[in-house]
N, C-alpha and C positions, 0 to 999 in steps of 0.2 A: 436420165441418163443415155446416154450418146450407142452410139451401137455400137465401135466400136471401143468406148468401156466399158460396154457392159462386157464385151467378148475378153475381155479379156481380164475381165472380171473373174467370169465363165471358168477360163482357161489358170491361172489364176487356184480357185475351188480344185482345180480338179488331182491331184497329185493329194493329199490332203481325200476326197473320198474315195481314191486308192488306196489310203496307210492305211482310212481307220472300219476301212471295207473286214466282218468279219474279229473284229476286236470288239472281247468285253467290256463293258462304259459300265460300275457303279455309279452313278448318283444320291448325293445325300440332298435333301430337300425338308428343310428346317421349317417349324409350324413360322415362323417368318416369314418363310418367301411363301408357305398359302394362307395369313393374311394381307398379300402385299397384292394395287392393281397391275402390278405387270403379270400376275402369274398364270394367264390365256394367253402371252408371246411364251415365255418358257419353256411351256406344255408343250405350244404350233413349231417350236425349234427343238425339242427334245427330238416329237415325231419325226420333223426334217432327219434328223439325228440315224433317229431307227427305220427309216424308209430309206434313208440311205448304206443301210445296211449294220450298220452298228448294234451292238445286242445291248440291250440295257437294265440296266438292274434299277430302278429305282426307293433309298426309302428316305419315306417321308418321317418327321415331328411334330410333334404341335404340345410343344413345351408354352408357349402367350395360350393354345386353346385350353391347356387344361387349368391354370392357374387365373380362368376366369368363370369356370367356374367350380374350383379347388377351395379347400378353407385355408391362407396365410400361413395358416397359424394351429396345430397340431398337439397331444396329451405328455405329447415329446417334447414339445419344445421347439420347432421350427419344422418345415416342409421339409425342407432340406437339409443336403446336411454332405458338403463338399462339393456342391453344385450338384447333386447326387438327390433326385427328388424321393421321399418316403413316402412309396406306394401301398399305404393301410389298404384290408380287406375290404369295408364295407364302402373304402371311395374305390372300390378297384370298377364298378357296373359304370360310372362315369364312369373312367378311363379307358374303356371299350368301345359306350357311346362317344365318344369325342376321335378316340383311333379312326370312327367304321365313319362318321361324319365325315373327316378330310378323307378317307378313299376311294368316298363315293365321291366327290367332287371333284376327283382327282380325275374318278373313271372317268367320268363325265365329259369331263374337259377334251380327249383320247377320243373320248365317243363322238367328237361333234363333230357333224356333216352337212349343217347346212351351204349352197351355193357360194356365201362372203366365207364362208372360214376357207386354211388353209389344209386340213383335213380332211375339203368335200374327196367323194369317192377313193377316199383313205380304208381301211377296215383294221384296229389295232386293238390286235387278242391282249390283254391286260392280267395277267395274272398275278393270282397271287397262292397261298397255302401255309402247312406245319413245314418249315424251312428247314426254323429256327429252334433245337431247343436249349431249354434255358437251364441256372442252378438257379438260386435264392446270393444276394451278395451277402444274407446272416448280420453276423453281433456287429461293428463296424465304431472301435470307440464306448463303446456301448452304450450304444442305438439299436436300434433292430429295424432291418432296414424292407421285414416283410416281403414283402410281394415282391420289391423292387429287384433285375432280377442282371445277373448276366450271362452271355453270352455259352450255352456248354459246347455246344459243334451246328456246323452249319453244313447245313444238308446238300453239296454242290451237287450230286447227280442231279438230284430231280431238280434243281435250278438252268440246272449245264441241257435236260433235256426240255425245260421251257423255252428260253434260250432257241435251243436249239430245228426246236417247233415255230420257230417266227414269230414267240410272244416278246412281252417284257412283262416283266415281274416287276411287280408292285407290294415292296412291304411295309408293314408298319412294323413298330418298337416292340415287336412280342416277340416271349419267350412258353416255351411251353415244355414240363418236365413230363418224367416218365409214367408220373400216378396222373395228371392229368391237368394243374397243375397248370395255371399262369400268370407271365414273371411281367411286370411294363419295364421293358432292355431304354441305353440312353437310342436315342434316335443314331449317331454319333459313333458312338463304338461299336453298335450293329451294323453302320456303313464301312467300319475294317473289317469287320471278321469276314462280312462278307465278299468284301473283294481280294485278304487274304483268302479265304478256302478256295476260294472261280479261280487264283493267279488269274484275275482280274491286268488288263494290259492299263484305264487309271480309273482314280478315283477323283470324282470330279467334287467339290465340295460351292452354294450358294454363299454370301453372306454376304451383310448389305455393305463393307467397303470394296466388295472386294481383293483387289488387288494389296500387296504388300508397297509399303511404299518409301526410299531413301530418306535421309535429314533433309534430303531439299525438296521435297514433296514427289518424287521422279517413281514413276510405277516402278519396281521391280520386273523384268517377268521371271528369271530362272534363277532360284538358290540352291542349294545344296542344300542335303537335311541338318547335314551340321553350321549352318549360315542360317536355318530357318530355327535351330536350335535359342537362337537371342533372341529370337520374334515371344519362341514360345515362352521364356522367360522373363520378355518384358510383359507377360498376361492376353496378347492380341488371346483372340476368342473365337474357334475354329481349329486353332491351329494344333492343338497336341492331336487330335485326329489325325491331319496328314502328314505328320512327322510321323507317329505310328504305325501305317502303311506304307510308306517310304523306306523305313528302316526296315519294318516288317518282308521287303520286295515288292511291291509296286512298283514298276519301271518309270510310272509316273504320277502324280498327283497333283491335282492343279486347282485356286479357289477363286473367285468370279463375282463380280456383286449382282444380286436380285433388281435393282436397279433400271441394272442397266439394258435397255433391252437391245437384242442379238450380240453382247454376251457371249454367249456360249455357244454363237455360229463363228464371230470371230474368235472365239478364242481357235475352234476347232480346226478351225480352214483354213485359217491367214500363215501370213511368218509373224509379224507383227502382237500378236494373241493377246487378248481385254484383262487381264490377268495375272496371277504368276504359277509360274509350272516349276513344282518339286522335283529335283533331281539329284542325285551326283553327277558334281560339274561338269568332269573331265572323261565319266563312261559312255559321253557318245562319240568319241575320239579312237579311228579302225584301224590300222592295216587295210591299206586299202584291195579288191579282186581283180580276175576281170570282166568276172556282172559289174561293176562300179563302172568300166569305161565310158558306156552309158553316158550316162547320170554325172560324167567332170565334163564330156564335151556340150551334156547343158547347160553346167556348170560356167563351168570358160571361157561360151563363150559368148553374150554381151559385152566381156573384158574385150575378149580381140580384136570382136569388133571396131571399140573405141582406142583398139591402142597402145590397153592397160600393162595388156600379156601381147604375149609375142605368140605368135600360131606354131601349135598343134596339131598335127597330124592327127589321126586315129589312130594308125600305126603305130608313132609314135607314140602315143600314148600306152600300145600294147605290151609295145615293146619294152614301157621305163615303170610298168603300173605295179611293182617292186618298190618302187620309190618315191611311190605315192603317202599319204595319210587321207580320209575322208572322216568329214562331218558326218552322221551320222545318226539323225533326227526322227523317230518315230517309224524309224524303217527308212529312211527318202535318205540320201547326197544329198547337203546342202549344202556344205565346202569343202572344198581340198588344198593342200601340197607339196608338195615334193621335197625332201631334203636329198642335196645329190655328194658323195663323198672325195675329197680333194684331199690325201691326207689327213695332216694334224686343223685340218680347214673344211667346213662345209657349206654350199649352198642352198639359200632356203627361194625355192623357188614356185610358181603357178598357187600365188595364193589369192584363192578366192572365195568369196562368198554367193552364193544362190539367188539370185534379182531378185527373189520372190522379199525375201530373206533385207536386199539393198534398196530395193525399192516400192515395201509393201506399205497396206493406209497400217495407221493414218492421214499417209501422207502423197498422194495419189496427185501433184499437180507436178508428178517426171520426175524430179528433185531425186537423185542421187543419194549413195549412200556410197561412203567410204569401203574397205573391207574391216573397218568395229566396228560396221551399224550407223556412229554418229551421220551427218546433214554433212554437207561438202560445201555448204552457204551457211552455217557459219548457227545455225540455230539450234534449236536443243531440243534429242530424242533421246527417249524413253529408255532408260536398262535392259538394255533387248535379247533377241535372245539370238540376234546375229553378233551384238560386243563382243557377245561371250562365244558366240562359234571364230572367230579371228583369233585372240587367247587365248581360246584354245588350242585350236589347232596353232599355235604360237610353243604355249607351251610343248606340248606334244612335240612338238617338230626337234625342241631343243635336245627331251629328253633321245629323242631319236640322235640324231649329227654328239652326242655324248658319246652314246651304245659307240657308234664307229668310231670313236678315236680324237672327236674331232672337239678344241678348246675353246675357238671361236666359226663365227656364223654371218657369212654375207648375203646376200641382198642384189638382184638391179633392180634400181624401181623409173619409172618415169613422173609415177602422177600419185605412189602415198606416202612420202617426202614425211611428211609430219606423223603417221601414226608412228610407222616408225622408229621416228626419232622420242614417242609418249614411249614405248615398247623395251629398249635404253639401247638400240641403233645406233651408229654414230657414223657423221661422215668420213669414207677414205678412197684416195685416190685409187686408180686402175692398176696401179700399185701394189696395190694389196692384196691385190689379184692372183690364184695360183695361176701356175703359167699357161695352161691349157686352156681359162678362160680369159688372159690377157688377150693371151692368141685366136681365140676367138671372139673379141668385142665387137661389137658393131658401136662404131664412132658416129653415124649416121641418128641414129635414137635416142644417142648419147645419154643410157641413164648411168643416175645417180651409183655408185657403189655406196650401201658397207654394208658394216659391220655390228656385230654384237659379242666379245668378251665370253662367254663360260665360264672358267674360270669359278 
């Protein structure tokens, strides 16, 4: 890697390091992850995320490991009912033994300190305990689930104390009753329960396939809970937990592949990501404030330098900030636009997406992206967060224009005509502009006039 590439890579990481510091992430490591050759790299990446300031709670599963030691058939007619393992009392010692083995493996990996390890000279306290109170599932469809349980309560204050003290919490899928009984829990359900109890900022799930795909096989980077429901209905694994967490109030739920080395780091610290994020589609668009001016300057500067946008001074931005909307992803401004009213018509201006979202990994060849996140060289790109930022900003701008009494929206553009055509704008002449804009029109810049009917 050349020095300039390394510097650019590190600069691109920096905003994400800052936004994730002191945030709480719950991470689900199912049993399939624990058996995969990439587990060591995943642990190293989790350790790095921890060292960079995120607060981690790991929940591990062990279904394939349990399948290997428990009989496949029981007197009740099957080891599972509706996908849930039936835990018999005489199987519990075997189950506890398997959980103990998997927990010890993870603790050992987090303790690696040999000179060739990324964890050298790094001490991470991995802490567990009786953080979960459970109750029995009981009898379902006439089948007694015996010692299979559900979460009754997550002791969030105790877990937060571990995180406040700099520890990394590791939970096996076990819960305890007030009488001292141990219950076997579903790891994915426990991860969601912990995330909700802690008010976590993220739930991260590792799966084999990782990101969701559209009909053409392209990765879907961002979906709303409503869009995720269609994938759940199609029977895709792990998604029910993500959907329950998202609808329960976890702001960001992400699924990534445990087979891809570095997927966690790419998902958390690059604009394009590596998996699929679940969040409400437009909840990241908000009114701009004076505190956003510096971020807006950083977003629009590259486009001003390229001649795509008209230059705006910081003083002008401060004066006109009430006209601006910003895209706020994970507490970072990654896009903006402005809406200026002219009676029954409004101007859409200063539409921009952060350079990291237009030029981020995996396309490190200098290729630019349009405002919608598509490559300008015609090659296909993933359905990324950048594309959602552009369309989400436009949707919010149209709503703002209607609120202001406008029934048409116009824009002056020099280099993004194709995208606006795709969004329903049509070419128009300068005579379609309101009189004040006609008087200010810069014929030297020769920007195209485009207009969209909002009725």
